[in-house]
N, C-alpha and C positions, 0 to 999 in steps of 0.2 A: 503493500500500499504506499503510496508516494502521497505524504502529507505535506503540501507546500504553503507556506504562509507569508504573505507580504506586509501583514499588519508588524511592522519591525519595532513598535515599542511594546509590545505585549511580552509578558514575564516568561511566556514558553517559547519564543521565538527565539531559534538556535540558525541563523544564516539562512533563514528560509523554510527551516523545517520545524514542525510543531513538535514540542519534546512533553506535551501534555499528557497525563494517564488515560484521562477521557475527554471526548470533545462533545458538545451539546450544542446541536442547530436549532434554532427556533422555527416556528410557523413561517416566518417571512425571511426564511435563509439567512439570518445574522447568526455569527458565532457567540454562542451564549456563554462560552469559556474563556472569552478574551478577558485577560487580566494584565491592565495596565501597568508595567513595573520598571519603565525607565524612564529618566529624564532626557537623556539623549535620544535624538532622534538621527538613526543611522538613515546614510542616503539608500533609495531605493534603487540600487545598480541594474535591477532587471529592466528598467524603462530604456536603459541604452545596452542592452545584452550584446548588441553586434559589434559594438565599439570596445567593451572590455569585459572579460567574462567575470561574472560574479563568484564570490565562494559560497557555494552552498553545504550544507552538512550533509551525509549521509540520509539516505531513507531508512523510513522505520519500517518495521514489520507489522502487519494488520494485526496479528495476535497482541500488539504490545498496546493498542491504543484501541479504548471503545468508542465508537460514534454513535451518539443517539440523535436521531433526527425526527423532527415535528413538522417540517415540510412537505406541502404535497408535490413529491419529487417523486419521478419516475425511478430513481435509485433509493426510495424509502421503503425498506420492507420489515413490516409490523416494528416499525420505530427504530430500526437499525439500518445505517448505510451501508449499502453493496456495492459501491463505486469500488472500481480498482485504485482510485487516488481521489482526493479532493485537493481544491485550492481554495485559499480564504485570501481575498483581495483588500487591499486598504481603501476601500471607498468611503469617501467622507470621514464620519467619525466611526461609522460603525464598519466591523470586518463583516464581509457578505461572502457566502459560499458561493464562488463563481462556477463550481459543477454543477450546481443546482438544475434540473430538468424538469419543466412544468408537465403535470400530468395532462 
């Protein structure tokens, strides 16, 4: 499971990889597990991906992370995410799941 996150000021973000033990996604596809954890805002180097390769932490095994989902999404199966990977974007103030696929 590839769990990528662009919410760089989240406590669980380690070079674009989420290190939380569990992730909860709300009905409107917002990451409820987001925990503001640092005063410094790292530069989002994925915006210039073709100019300079950003540092990424290794992927995590899907067995190591429980992903609970309440969104009406095609990848939601009885409250659990069945996607091969998810990406949380740094959209405005709320971290949104961009792997969300409307039913």
